CHARMM internal coordinates of N, CA and C (Angstrom, degrees):
IC EDIT
DIST 1 N 1 CA 1.4432
DIST 1 CA 1 C 1.5250
ANGL 1 N 1 CA 1 C 108.60
DIST 1 C 2 N 1.3103
ANGL 1 CA 1 C 2 N 115.74
DIHE 1 N 1 CA 1 C 2 N 132.77
DIST 2 N 2 CA 1.4524
ANGL 1 C 2 N 2 CA 122.35
DIHE 1 CA 1 C 2 N 2 CA 179.62
DIST 2 CA 2 C 1.5281
ANGL 2 N 2 CA 2 C 110.14
DIHE 1 C 2 N 2 CA 2 C -104.22
DIST 2 C 3 N 1.3320
ANGL 2 CA 2 C 3 N 115.75
DIHE 2 N 2 CA 2 C 3 N 162.03
DIST 3 N 3 CA 1.4643
ANGL 2 C 3 N 3 CA 120.22
DIHE 2 CA 2 C 3 N 3 CA -179.41
DIST 3 CA 3 C 1.5249
ANGL 3 N 3 CA 3 C 110.84
DIHE 2 C 3 N 3 CA 3 C -58.29
DIST 3 C 4 N 1.3217
ANGL 3 CA 3 C 4 N 116.95
DIHE 3 N 3 CA 3 C 4 N -40.58
DIST 4 N 4 CA 1.4667
ANGL 3 C 4 N 4 CA 119.83
DIHE 3 CA 3 C 4 N 4 CA 179.52
DIST 4 CA 4 C 1.5277
ANGL 4 N 4 CA 4 C 112.14
DIHE 3 C 4 N 4 CA 4 C -61.74
DIST 4 C 5 N 1.3316
ANGL 4 CA 4 C 5 N 117.30
DIHE 4 N 4 CA 4 C 5 N -23.90
DIST 5 N 5 CA 1.4640
ANGL 4 C 5 N 5 CA 121.07
DIHE 4 CA 4 C 5 N 5 CA 178.69
DIST 5 CA 5 C 1.5256
ANGL 5 N 5 CA 5 C 112.19
DIHE 4 C 5 N 5 CA 5 C -72.16
DIST 5 C 6 N 1.3209
ANGL 5 CA 5 C 6 N 117.95
DIHE 5 N 5 CA 5 C 6 N -26.58
DIST 6 N 6 CA 1.4692
ANGL 5 C 6 N 6 CA 120.86
DIHE 5 CA 5 C 6 N 6 CA -176.08
DIST 6 CA 6 C 1.5199
ANGL 6 N 6 CA 6 C 114.11
DIHE 5 C 6 N 6 CA 6 C -103.48
DIST 6 C 7 N 1.3338
ANGL 6 CA 6 C 7 N 117.61
DIHE 6 N 6 CA 6 C 7 N -25.55
DIST 7 N 7 CA 1.4696
ANGL 6 C 7 N 7 CA 119.25
DIHE 6 CA 6 C 7 N 7 CA 178.14
DIST 7 CA 7 C 1.5217
ANGL 7 N 7 CA 7 C 108.83
DIHE 6 C 7 N 7 CA 7 C -62.16
DIST 7 C 8 N 1.3155
ANGL 7 CA 7 C 8 N 116.03
DIHE 7 N 7 CA 7 C 8 N 132.54
DIST 8 N 8 CA 1.4536
ANGL 7 C 8 N 8 CA 121.54
DIHE 7 CA 7 C 8 N 8 CA -178.09
DIST 8 CA 8 C 1.5195
ANGL 8 N 8 CA 8 C 113.92
DIHE 7 C 8 N 8 CA 8 C 92.16
DIST 8 C 9 N 1.3446
ANGL 8 CA 8 C 9 N 117.20
DIHE 8 N 8 CA 8 C 9 N -4.96
DIST 9 N 9 CA 1.4687
ANGL 8 C 9 N 9 CA 120.14
DIHE 8 CA 8 C 9 N 9 CA 177.53
DIST 9 CA 9 C 1.5188
ANGL 9 N 9 CA 9 C 110.68
DIHE 8 C 9 N 9 CA 9 C -65.72
DIST 9 C 10 N 1.3320
ANGL 9 CA 9 C 10 N 115.70
DIHE 9 N 9 CA 9 C 10 N 149.55
DIST 10 N 10 CA 1.4570
ANGL 9 C 10 N 10 CA 120.65
DIHE 9 CA 9 C 10 N 10 CA 172.78
DIST 10 CA 10 C 1.5240
ANGL 10 N 10 CA 10 C 109.08
DIHE 9 C 10 N 10 CA 10 C -66.70
DIST 10 C 11 N 1.3424
ANGL 10 CA 10 C 11 N 116.18
DIHE 10 N 10 CA 10 C 11 N 144.39
DIST 11 N 11 CA 1.4630
ANGL 10 C 11 N 11 CA 123.01
DIHE 10 CA 10 C 11 N 11 CA 176.55
DIST 11 CA 11 C 1.5207
ANGL 11 N 11 CA 11 C 107.09
DIHE 10 C 11 N 11 CA 11 C -115.28
DIST 11 C 12 N 1.3360
ANGL 11 CA 11 C 12 N 116.01
DIHE 11 N 11 CA 11 C 12 N 124.05
DIST 12 N 12 CA 1.4571
ANGL 11 C 12 N 12 CA 123.41
DIHE 11 CA 11 C 12 N 12 CA -175.91
DIST 12 CA 12 C 1.5268
ANGL 12 N 12 CA 12 C 108.95
DIHE 11 C 12 N 12 CA 12 C -114.71
DIST 12 C 13 N 1.3436
ANGL 12 CA 12 C 13 N 117.09
DIHE 12 N 12 CA 12 C 13 N 129.04
DIST 13 N 13 CA 1.4715
ANGL 12 C 13 N 13 CA 119.10
DIHE 12 CA 12 C 13 N 13 CA 179.27
DIST 13 CA 13 C 1.5232
ANGL 13 N 13 CA 13 C 110.46
DIHE 12 C 13 N 13 CA 13 C -83.92
DIST 13 C 14 N 1.3185
ANGL 13 CA 13 C 14 N 116.86
DIHE 13 N 13 CA 13 C 14 N -178.04
DIST 14 N 14 CA 1.4632
ANGL 13 C 14 N 14 CA 122.06
DIHE 13 CA 13 C 14 N 14 CA -173.36
DIST 14 CA 14 C 1.5262
ANGL 14 N 14 CA 14 C 113.67
DIHE 13 C 14 N 14 CA 14 C -67.08
DIST 14 C 15 N 1.3433
ANGL 14 CA 14 C 15 N 117.51
DIHE 14 N 14 CA 14 C 15 N -15.06
DIST 15 N 15 CA 1.4662
ANGL 14 C 15 N 15 CA 120.53
DIHE 14 CA 14 C 15 N 15 CA 178.01
DIST 15 CA 15 C 1.5260
ANGL 15 N 15 CA 15 C 112.10
DIHE 14 C 15 N 15 CA 15 C -93.65
DIST 15 C 16 N 1.3366
ANGL 15 CA 15 C 16 N 116.76
DIHE 15 N 15 CA 15 C 16 N -1.80
DIST 16 N 16 CA 1.4589
ANGL 15 C 16 N 16 CA 120.85
DIHE 15 CA 15 C 16 N 16 CA -178.79
DIST 16 CA 16 C 1.5159
ANGL 16 N 16 CA 16 C 113.70
DIHE 15 C 16 N 16 CA 16 C 91.17
DIST 16 C 17 N 1.3170
ANGL 16 CA 16 C 17 N 117.01
DIHE 16 N 16 CA 16 C 17 N 4.95
DIST 17 N 17 CA 1.4619
ANGL 16 C 17 N 17 CA 122.07
DIHE 16 CA 16 C 17 N 17 CA -179.55
DIST 17 CA 17 C 1.5208
ANGL 17 N 17 CA 17 C 110.20
DIHE 16 C 17 N 17 CA 17 C -80.68
DIST 17 C 18 N 1.3337
ANGL 17 CA 17 C 18 N 117.01
DIHE 17 N 17 CA 17 C 18 N 129.79
DIST 18 N 18 CA 1.4620
ANGL 17 C 18 N 18 CA 121.80
DIHE 17 CA 17 C 18 N 18 CA 174.10
DIST 18 CA 18 C 1.5232
ANGL 18 N 18 CA 18 C 107.17
DIHE 17 C 18 N 18 CA 18 C -76.27
DIST 18 C 19 N 1.3443
ANGL 18 CA 18 C 19 N 116.47
DIHE 18 N 18 CA 18 C 19 N 111.41
DIST 19 N 19 CA 1.4576
ANGL 18 C 19 N 19 CA 119.82
DIHE 18 CA 18 C 19 N 19 CA -175.22
DIST 19 CA 19 C 1.5201
ANGL 19 N 19 CA 19 C 113.57
DIHE 18 C 19 N 19 CA 19 C -95.12
DIST 19 C 20 N 1.3275
ANGL 19 CA 19 C 20 N 117.31
DIHE 19 N 19 CA 19 C 20 N -13.52
DIST 20 N 20 CA 1.4612
ANGL 19 C 20 N 20 CA 119.42
DIHE 19 CA 19 C 20 N 20 CA 179.95
DIST 20 CA 20 C 1.5094
ANGL 20 N 20 CA 20 C 112.52
DIHE 19 C 20 N 20 CA 20 C 156.76
DIST 20 C 21 N 1.3362
ANGL 20 CA 20 C 21 N 115.20
DIHE 20 N 20 CA 20 C 21 N -156.95
DIST 21 N 21 CA 1.4629
ANGL 20 C 21 N 21 CA 122.72
DIHE 20 CA 20 C 21 N 21 CA -176.26
DIST 21 CA 21 C 1.5235
ANGL 21 N 21 CA 21 C 110.14
DIHE 20 C 21 N 21 CA 21 C -120.61
DIST 21 C 22 N 1.3335
ANGL 21 CA 21 C 22 N 115.77
DIHE 21 N 21 CA 21 C 22 N 143.36
DIST 22 N 22 CA 1.4655
ANGL 21 C 22 N 22 CA 121.41
DIHE 21 CA 21 C 22 N 22 CA 175.84
DIST 22 CA 22 C 1.5191
ANGL 22 N 22 CA 22 C 108.30
DIHE 21 C 22 N 22 CA 22 C -65.88
DIST 22 C 23 N 1.3251
ANGL 22 CA 22 C 23 N 116.61
DIHE 22 N 22 CA 22 C 23 N 120.82
DIST 23 N 23 CA 1.4576
ANGL 22 C 23 N 23 CA 122.34
DIHE 22 CA 22 C 23 N 23 CA -173.19
DIST 23 CA 23 C 1.5285
ANGL 23 N 23 CA 23 C 113.01
DIHE 22 C 23 N 23 CA 23 C -105.65
DIST 23 C 24 N 1.3437
ANGL 23 CA 23 C 24 N 116.95
DIHE 23 N 23 CA 23 C 24 N -34.46
DIST 24 N 24 CA 1.4657
ANGL 23 C 24 N 24 CA 120.28
DIHE 23 CA 23 C 24 N 24 CA -176.67
DIST 24 CA 24 C 1.5222
ANGL 24 N 24 CA 24 C 109.34
DIHE 23 C 24 N 24 CA 24 C -159.19
DIST 24 C 25 N 1.3180
ANGL 24 CA 24 C 25 N 115.57
DIHE 24 N 24 CA 24 C 25 N 157.70
DIST 25 N 25 CA 1.4632
ANGL 24 C 25 N 25 CA 122.43
DIHE 24 CA 24 C 25 N 25 CA 178.38
DIST 25 CA 25 C 1.5206
ANGL 25 N 25 CA 25 C 107.51
DIHE 24 C 25 N 25 CA 25 C -128.61
DIST 25 C 26 N 1.3262
ANGL 25 CA 25 C 26 N 116.30
DIHE 25 N 25 CA 25 C 26 N 130.20
DIST 26 N 26 CA 1.4620
ANGL 25 C 26 N 26 CA 121.53
DIHE 25 CA 25 C 26 N 26 CA 178.21
DIST 26 CA 26 C 1.5206
ANGL 26 N 26 CA 26 C 109.30
DIHE 25 C 26 N 26 CA 26 C -112.40
DIST 26 C 27 N 1.3400
ANGL 26 CA 26 C 27 N 115.80
DIHE 26 N 26 CA 26 C 27 N 132.30
DIST 27 N 27 CA 1.4559
ANGL 26 C 27 N 27 CA 122.03
DIHE 26 CA 26 C 27 N 27 CA -178.42
DIST 27 CA 27 C 1.5226
ANGL 27 N 27 CA 27 C 110.13
DIHE 26 C 27 N 27 CA 27 C -110.26
DIST 27 C 28 N 1.3298
ANGL 27 CA 27 C 28 N 116.35
DIHE 27 N 27 CA 27 C 28 N 154.01
DIST 28 N 28 CA 1.4570
ANGL 27 C 28 N 28 CA 122.88
DIHE 27 CA 27 C 28 N 28 CA 175.77
DIST 28 CA 28 C 1.5331
ANGL 28 N 28 CA 28 C 108.11
DIHE 27 C 28 N 28 CA 28 C -69.18
DIST 28 C 29 N 1.3272
ANGL 28 CA 28 C 29 N 117.01
DIHE 28 N 28 CA 28 C 29 N 130.25
DIST 29 N 29 CA 1.4647
ANGL 28 C 29 N 29 CA 121.18
DIHE 28 CA 28 C 29 N 29 CA -179.08
DIST 29 CA 29 C 1.5259
ANGL 29 N 29 CA 29 C 112.85
DIHE 28 C 29 N 29 CA 29 C -66.43
DIST 29 C 30 N 1.3212
ANGL 29 CA 29 C 30 N 117.13
DIHE 29 N 29 CA 29 C 30 N -27.62
DIST 30 N 30 CA 1.4627
ANGL 29 C 30 N 30 CA 120.84
DIHE 29 CA 29 C 30 N 30 CA -175.86
DIST 30 CA 30 C 1.5286
ANGL 30 N 30 CA 30 C 113.20
DIHE 29 C 30 N 30 CA 30 C -78.09
DIST 30 C 31 N 1.3443
ANGL 30 CA 30 C 31 N 116.33
DIHE 30 N 30 CA 30 C 31 N -50.79
DIST 31 N 31 CA 1.4631
ANGL 30 C 31 N 31 CA 118.70
DIHE 30 CA 30 C 31 N 31 CA -173.73
DIST 31 CA 31 C 1.5274
ANGL 31 N 31 CA 31 C 114.87
DIHE 30 C 31 N 31 CA 31 C -118.81
DIST 31 C 32 N 1.3197
ANGL 31 CA 31 C 32 N 117.47
DIHE 31 N 31 CA 31 C 32 N -0.46
DIST 32 N 32 CA 1.4555
ANGL 31 C 32 N 32 CA 121.30
DIHE 31 CA 31 C 32 N 32 CA 175.74
DIST 32 CA 32 C 1.5148
ANGL 32 N 32 CA 32 C 115.78
DIHE 31 C 32 N 32 CA 32 C 76.65
DIST 32 C 33 N 1.3297
ANGL 32 CA 32 C 33 N 117.77
DIHE 32 N 32 CA 32 C 33 N 9.97
DIST 33 N 33 CA 1.4611
ANGL 32 C 33 N 33 CA 119.82
DIHE 32 CA 32 C 33 N 33 CA 179.68
DIST 33 CA 33 C 1.5295
ANGL 33 N 33 CA 33 C 110.60
DIHE 32 C 33 N 33 CA 33 C -79.40
DIST 33 C 34 N 1.3157
ANGL 33 CA 33 C 34 N 115.26
DIHE 33 N 33 CA 33 C 34 N 153.59
DIST 34 N 34 CA 1.4603
ANGL 33 C 34 N 34 CA 121.68
DIHE 33 CA 33 C 34 N 34 CA 177.78
DIST 34 CA 34 C 1.5198
ANGL 34 N 34 CA 34 C 108.43
DIHE 33 C 34 N 34 CA 34 C -63.70
DIST 34 C 35 N 1.3240
ANGL 34 CA 34 C 35 N 116.65
DIHE 34 N 34 CA 34 C 35 N 130.77
DIST 35 N 35 CA 1.4612
ANGL 34 C 35 N 35 CA 121.37
DIHE 34 CA 34 C 35 N 35 CA -176.12
DIST 35 CA 35 C 1.5291
ANGL 35 N 35 CA 35 C 111.45
DIHE 34 C 35 N 35 CA 35 C -113.85
DIST 35 C 36 N 1.3243
ANGL 35 CA 35 C 36 N 116.56
DIHE 35 N 35 CA 35 C 36 N -50.68
DIST 36 N 36 CA 1.4646
ANGL 35 C 36 N 36 CA 122.64
DIHE 35 CA 35 C 36 N 36 CA -174.05
DIST 36 CA 36 C 1.5278
ANGL 36 N 36 CA 36 C 108.94
DIHE 35 C 36 N 36 CA 36 C -144.93
DIST 36 C 37 N 1.3396
ANGL 36 CA 36 C 37 N 115.61
DIHE 36 N 36 CA 36 C 37 N 144.21
DIST 37 N 37 CA 1.4563
ANGL 36 C 37 N 37 CA 119.43
DIHE 36 CA 36 C 37 N 37 CA 168.39
DIST 37 CA 37 C 1.5215
ANGL 37 N 37 CA 37 C 108.05
DIHE 36 C 37 N 37 CA 37 C -114.49
DIST 37 C 38 N 1.3108
ANGL 37 CA 37 C 38 N 116.09
DIHE 37 N 37 CA 37 C 38 N 146.92
DIST 38 N 38 CA 1.4582
ANGL 37 C 38 N 38 CA 121.72
DIHE 37 CA 37 C 38 N 38 CA 174.92
DIST 38 CA 38 C 1.5161
ANGL 38 N 38 CA 38 C 107.75
DIHE 37 C 38 N 38 CA 38 C -105.49
DIST 38 C 39 N 1.3335
ANGL 38 CA 38 C 39 N 115.42
DIHE 38 N 38 CA 38 C 39 N 132.67
DIST 39 N 39 CA 1.4503
ANGL 38 C 39 N 39 CA 121.81
DIHE 38 CA 38 C 39 N 39 CA -178.10
DIST 39 CA 39 C 1.5209
ANGL 39 N 39 CA 39 C 108.46
DIHE 38 C 39 N 39 CA 39 C -117.75
DIST 39 C 40 N 1.3450
ANGL 39 CA 39 C 40 N 116.11
DIHE 39 N 39 CA 39 C 40 N 123.23
DIST 40 N 40 CA 1.4606
ANGL 39 C 40 N 40 CA 120.70
DIHE 39 CA 39 C 40 N 40 CA 173.63
DIST 40 CA 40 C 1.5188
ANGL 40 N 40 CA 40 C 106.02
DIHE 39 C 40 N 40 CA 40 C -79.02
DIST 40 C 41 N 1.3311
ANGL 40 CA 40 C 41 N 116.42
DIHE 40 N 40 CA 40 C 41 N 112.01
DIST 41 N 41 CA 1.4526
ANGL 40 C 41 N 41 CA 121.85
DIHE 40 CA 40 C 41 N 41 CA -171.58
DIST 41 CA 41 C 1.5250
ANGL 41 N 41 CA 41 C 112.24
DIHE 40 C 41 N 41 CA 41 C -70.50
DIST 41 C 42 N 1.3099
ANGL 41 CA 41 C 42 N 113.70
DIHE 41 N 41 CA 41 C 42 N 146.77
DIST 42 N 42 CA 1.4612
ANGL 41 C 42 N 42 CA 122.57
DIHE 41 CA 41 C 42 N 42 CA -179.85
DIST 42 CA 42 C 1.5322
ANGL 42 N 42 CA 42 C 108.16
DIHE 41 C 42 N 42 CA 42 C -88.97
DIST 42 C 43 N 1.3307
ANGL 42 CA 42 C 43 N 116.08
DIHE 42 N 42 CA 42 C 43 N 79.98
DIST 43 N 43 CA 1.4614
ANGL 42 C 43 N 43 CA 120.85
DIHE 42 CA 42 C 43 N 43 CA -176.67
DIST 43 CA 43 C 1.5131
ANGL 43 N 43 CA 43 C 112.03
DIHE 42 C 43 N 43 CA 43 C -121.25
DIST 43 C 44 N 1.2886
ANGL 43 CA 43 C 44 N 117.01
DIHE 43 N 43 CA 43 C 44 N 11.46
DIST 44 N 44 CA 1.4595
ANGL 43 C 44 N 44 CA 120.83
DIHE 43 CA 43 C 44 N 44 CA -178.26
DIST 44 CA 44 C 1.5093
ANGL 44 N 44 CA 44 C 109.85
DIHE 43 C 44 N 44 CA 44 C 141.06
DIST 44 C 45 N 1.2959
ANGL 44 CA 44 C 45 N 116.02
DIHE 44 N 44 CA 44 C 45 N 160.03
DIST 45 N 45 CA 1.4588
ANGL 44 C 45 N 45 CA 122.15
DIHE 44 CA 44 C 45 N 45 CA -174.03
DIST 45 CA 45 C 1.5218
ANGL 45 N 45 CA 45 C 112.99
DIHE 44 C 45 N 45 CA 45 C -58.71
DIST 45 C 46 N 1.3236
ANGL 45 CA 45 C 46 N 117.59
DIHE 45 N 45 CA 45 C 46 N -41.40
DIST 46 N 46 CA 1.4600
ANGL 45 C 46 N 46 CA 120.79
DIHE 45 CA 45 C 46 N 46 CA -176.03
DIST 46 CA 46 C 1.5237
ANGL 46 N 46 CA 46 C 113.56
DIHE 45 C 46 N 46 CA 46 C -99.16
DIST 46 C 47 N 1.3190
ANGL 46 CA 46 C 47 N 117.47
DIHE 46 N 46 CA 46 C 47 N 6.48
DIST 47 N 47 CA 1.4606
ANGL 46 C 47 N 47 CA 121.33
DIHE 46 CA 46 C 47 N 47 CA -178.29
DIST 47 CA 47 C 1.5263
ANGL 47 N 47 CA 47 C 111.08
DIHE 46 C 47 N 47 CA 47 C -66.76
DIST 47 C 48 N 1.3170
ANGL 47 CA 47 C 48 N 115.04
DIHE 47 N 47 CA 47 C 48 N 136.83
DIST 48 N 48 CA 1.4626
ANGL 47 C 48 N 48 CA 120.97
DIHE 47 CA 47 C 48 N 48 CA 177.15
DIST 48 CA 48 C 1.5252
ANGL 48 N 48 CA 48 C 111.03
DIHE 47 C 48 N 48 CA 48 C -117.90
DIST 48 C 49 N 1.3333
ANGL 48 CA 48 C 49 N 116.33
DIHE 48 N 48 CA 48 C 49 N 14.69
DIST 49 N 49 CA 1.4571
ANGL 48 C 49 N 49 CA 121.20
DIHE 48 CA 48 C 49 N 49 CA -177.89
DIST 49 CA 49 C 1.5297
ANGL 49 N 49 CA 49 C 110.50
DIHE 48 C 49 N 49 CA 49 C -68.96
DIST 49 C 50 N 1.3329
ANGL 49 CA 49 C 50 N 115.26
DIHE 49 N 49 CA 49 C 50 N 134.68
DIST 50 N 50 CA 1.4641
ANGL 49 C 50 N 50 CA 121.85
DIHE 49 CA 49 C 50 N 50 CA -176.94
DIST 50 CA 50 C 1.5221
ANGL 50 N 50 CA 50 C 109.22
DIHE 49 C 50 N 50 CA 50 C -125.89
DIST 50 C 51 N 1.3259
ANGL 50 CA 50 C 51 N 116.41
DIHE 50 N 50 CA 50 C 51 N 139.20
DIST 51 N 51 CA 1.4723
ANGL 50 C 51 N 51 CA 122.72
DIHE 50 CA 50 C 51 N 51 CA 176.83
DIST 51 CA 51 C 1.5225
ANGL 51 N 51 CA 51 C 107.64
DIHE 50 C 51 N 51 CA 51 C -116.69
DIST 51 C 52 N 1.3349
ANGL 51 CA 51 C 52 N 116.23
DIHE 51 N 51 CA 51 C 52 N 135.61
DIST 52 N 52 CA 1.4597
ANGL 51 C 52 N 52 CA 119.65
DIHE 51 CA 51 C 52 N 52 CA 176.43
DIST 52 CA 52 C 1.5226
ANGL 52 N 52 CA 52 C 108.90
DIHE 51 C 52 N 52 CA 52 C -98.21
DIST 52 C 53 N 1.3304
ANGL 52 CA 52 C 53 N 115.70
DIHE 52 N 52 CA 52 C 53 N 132.45
DIST 53 N 53 CA 1.4604
ANGL 52 C 53 N 53 CA 123.29
DIHE 52 CA 52 C 53 N 53 CA -177.33
DIST 53 CA 53 C 1.5220
ANGL 53 N 53 CA 53 C 108.81
DIHE 52 C 53 N 53 CA 53 C -117.56
DIST 53 C 54 N 1.3390
ANGL 53 CA 53 C 54 N 116.29
DIHE 53 N 53 CA 53 C 54 N 128.93
DIST 54 N 54 CA 1.4626
ANGL 53 C 54 N 54 CA 121.75
DIHE 53 CA 53 C 54 N 54 CA 177.86
DIST 54 CA 54 C 1.5312
ANGL 54 N 54 CA 54 C 111.23
DIHE 53 C 54 N 54 CA 54 C -70.34
DIST 54 C 55 N 1.3114
ANGL 54 CA 54 C 55 N 117.43
DIHE 54 N 54 CA 54 C 55 N 150.47
DIST 55 N 55 CA 1.4634
ANGL 54 C 55 N 55 CA 122.51
DIHE 54 CA 54 C 55 N 55 CA 179.27
DIST 55 CA 55 C 1.5328
ANGL 55 N 55 CA 55 C 111.87
DIHE 54 C 55 N 55 CA 55 C -55.11
DIST 55 C 56 N 1.3273
ANGL 55 CA 55 C 56 N 117.13
DIHE 55 N 55 CA 55 C 56 N -39.43
DIST 56 N 56 CA 1.4708
ANGL 55 C 56 N 56 CA 121.47
DIHE 55 CA 55 C 56 N 56 CA -177.61
DIST 56 CA 56 C 1.5293
ANGL 56 N 56 CA 56 C 112.42
DIHE 55 C 56 N 56 CA 56 C -61.68
DIST 56 C 57 N 1.3364
ANGL 56 CA 56 C 57 N 117.60
DIHE 56 N 56 CA 56 C 57 N -18.90
DIST 57 N 57 CA 1.4571
ANGL 56 C 57 N 57 CA 122.27
DIHE 56 CA 56 C 57 N 57 CA -178.36
DIST 57 CA 57 C 1.5354
ANGL 57 N 57 CA 57 C 113.32
DIHE 56 C 57 N 57 CA 57 C -94.85
DIST 57 C 58 N 1.3390
ANGL 57 CA 57 C 58 N 116.63
DIHE 57 N 57 CA 57 C 58 N 5.24
DIST 58 N 58 CA 1.4589
ANGL 57 C 58 N 58 CA 121.59
DIHE 57 CA 57 C 58 N 58 CA 178.74
DIST 58 CA 58 C 1.5288
ANGL 58 N 58 CA 58 C 108.73
DIHE 57 C 58 N 58 CA 58 C -97.87
DIST 58 C 59 N 1.3255
ANGL 58 CA 58 C 59 N 115.46
DIHE 58 N 58 CA 58 C 59 N 124.20
DIST 59 N 59 CA 1.4706
ANGL 58 C 59 N 59 CA 120.48
DIHE 58 CA 58 C 59 N 59 CA 179.59
DIST 59 CA 59 C 1.5278
ANGL 59 N 59 CA 59 C 111.07
DIHE 58 C 59 N 59 CA 59 C -83.77
DIST 59 C 60 N 1.3236
ANGL 59 CA 59 C 60 N 116.63
DIHE 59 N 59 CA 59 C 60 N -39.21
DIST 60 N 60 CA 1.4520
ANGL 59 C 60 N 60 CA 120.04
DIHE 59 CA 59 C 60 N 60 CA -179.69
DIST 60 CA 60 C 1.5113
ANGL 60 N 60 CA 60 C 112.59
DIHE 59 C 60 N 60 CA 60 C -175.87
DIST 60 C 61 N 1.3356
ANGL 60 CA 60 C 61 N 114.73
DIHE 60 N 60 CA 60 C 61 N 162.09
DIST 61 N 61 CA 1.4633
ANGL 60 C 61 N 61 CA 121.66
DIHE 60 CA 60 C 61 N 61 CA 177.09
DIST 61 CA 61 C 1.5219
ANGL 61 N 61 CA 61 C 107.29
DIHE 60 C 61 N 61 CA 61 C -132.75
DIST 61 C 62 N 1.3094
ANGL 61 CA 61 C 62 N 115.86
DIHE 61 N 61 CA 61 C 62 N 116.04
DIST 62 N 62 CA 1.4730
ANGL 61 C 62 N 62 CA 122.85
DIHE 61 CA 61 C 62 N 62 CA 175.89
DIST 62 CA 62 C 1.5174
ANGL 62 N 62 CA 62 C 106.97
DIHE 61 C 62 N 62 CA 62 C -133.93
DIST 62 C 63 N 1.3392
ANGL 62 CA 62 C 63 N 117.33
DIHE 62 N 62 CA 62 C 63 N -104.67
DIST 63 N 63 CA 1.4656
ANGL 62 C 63 N 63 CA 121.68
DIHE 62 CA 62 C 63 N 63 CA 175.10
DIST 63 CA 63 C 1.5224
ANGL 63 N 63 CA 63 C 110.90
DIHE 62 C 63 N 63 CA 63 C -82.77
DIST 63 C 64 N 1.3334
ANGL 63 CA 63 C 64 N 116.09
DIHE 63 N 63 CA 63 C 64 N -20.02
DIST 64 N 64 CA 1.4614
ANGL 63 C 64 N 64 CA 124.14
DIHE 63 CA 63 C 64 N 64 CA 175.90
DIST 64 CA 64 C 1.5234
ANGL 64 N 64 CA 64 C 107.40
DIHE 63 C 64 N 64 CA 64 C -139.54
DIST 64 C 65 N 1.3210
ANGL 64 CA 64 C 65 N 116.21
DIHE 64 N 64 CA 64 C 65 N 168.58
DIST 65 N 65 CA 1.4616
ANGL 64 C 65 N 65 CA 121.36
DIHE 64 CA 64 C 65 N 65 CA 174.19
DIST 65 CA 65 C 1.5224
ANGL 65 N 65 CA 65 C 107.15
DIHE 64 C 65 N 65 CA 65 C -97.77
DIST 65 C 66 N 1.3311
ANGL 65 CA 65 C 66 N 117.16
DIHE 65 N 65 CA 65 C 66 N 119.42
DIST 66 N 66 CA 1.4618
ANGL 65 C 66 N 66 CA 122.17
DIHE 65 CA 65 C 66 N 66 CA 179.51
DIST 66 CA 66 C 1.5240
ANGL 66 N 66 CA 66 C 109.76
DIHE 65 C 66 N 66 CA 66 C -101.31
DIST 66 C 67 N 1.3274
ANGL 66 CA 66 C 67 N 115.35
DIHE 66 N 66 CA 66 C 67 N 132.03
DIST 67 N 67 CA 1.4613
ANGL 66 C 67 N 67 CA 121.17
DIHE 66 CA 66 C 67 N 67 CA 179.13
DIST 67 CA 67 C 1.5116
ANGL 67 N 67 CA 67 C 111.50
DIHE 66 C 67 N 67 CA 67 C -103.84
DIST 67 C 68 N 1.3306
ANGL 67 CA 67 C 68 N 115.88
DIHE 67 N 67 CA 67 C 68 N 154.10
DIST 68 N 68 CA 1.4606
ANGL 67 C 68 N 68 CA 122.59
DIHE 67 CA 67 C 68 N 68 CA 175.34
DIST 68 CA 68 C 1.5313
ANGL 68 N 68 CA 68 C 111.21
DIHE 67 C 68 N 68 CA 68 C -93.29
DIST 68 C 69 N 1.3180
ANGL 68 CA 68 C 69 N 117.11
DIHE 68 N 68 CA 68 C 69 N 5.34
DIST 69 N 69 CA 1.4622
ANGL 68 C 69 N 69 CA 121.44
DIHE 68 CA 68 C 69 N 69 CA -177.10
DIST 69 CA 69 C 1.5307
ANGL 69 N 69 CA 69 C 110.10
DIHE 68 C 69 N 69 CA 69 C -124.78
DIST 69 C 70 N 1.3338
ANGL 69 CA 69 C 70 N 114.79
DIHE 69 N 69 CA 69 C 70 N 160.19
DIST 70 N 70 CA 1.4604
ANGL 69 C 70 N 70 CA 121.34
DIHE 69 CA 69 C 70 N 70 CA 175.29
DIST 70 CA 70 C 1.5255
ANGL 70 N 70 CA 70 C 107.92
DIHE 69 C 70 N 70 CA 70 C -102.19
DIST 70 C 71 N 1.3182
ANGL 70 CA 70 C 71 N 115.68
DIHE 70 N 70 CA 70 C 71 N 133.55
DIST 71 N 71 CA 1.4601
ANGL 70 C 71 N 71 CA 120.11
DIHE 70 CA 70 C 71 N 71 CA 174.56
DIST 71 CA 71 C 1.5148
ANGL 71 N 71 CA 71 C 108.66
DIHE 70 C 71 N 71 CA 71 C -111.38
DIST 71 C 72 N 1.2996
ANGL 71 CA 71 C 72 N 116.71
DIHE 71 N 71 CA 71 C 72 N 126.30
DIST 72 N 72 CA 1.4637
ANGL 71 C 72 N 72 CA 121.65
DIHE 71 CA 71 C 72 N 72 CA 177.54
DIST 72 CA 72 C 1.5093
ANGL 72 N 72 CA 72 C 108.66
DIHE 71 C 72 N 72 CA 72 C -91.45
DIST 72 C 73 N 1.3155
ANGL 72 CA 72 C 73 N 115.71
DIHE 72 N 72 CA 72 C 73 N 110.31
DIST 73 N 73 CA 1.4689
ANGL 72 C 73 N 73 CA 119.83
DIHE 72 CA 72 C 73 N 73 CA -178.10
DIST 73 CA 73 C 1.5009
ANGL 73 N 73 CA 73 C 111.50
DIHE 72 C 73 N 73 CA 73 C -95.47
END
COOR INIT
IC SEED 1 N 1 CA 1 C
IC BUILD
């Protein structure tokens, strides 16, 4: 799986709510592990609000990004 394959994926929180789209991925400079994902929040057509999610809060990445946390939008 390449980065281009996951950018733009839907991000679903622990309640099943689609909170937005995966916008960016940040890696640790030392060991190259995934550190943070940025999610462009689904708050309206012209919204540019972004939420950063820690790696520990990601449950899995397949067809969507599943989170272990609930985000109140």
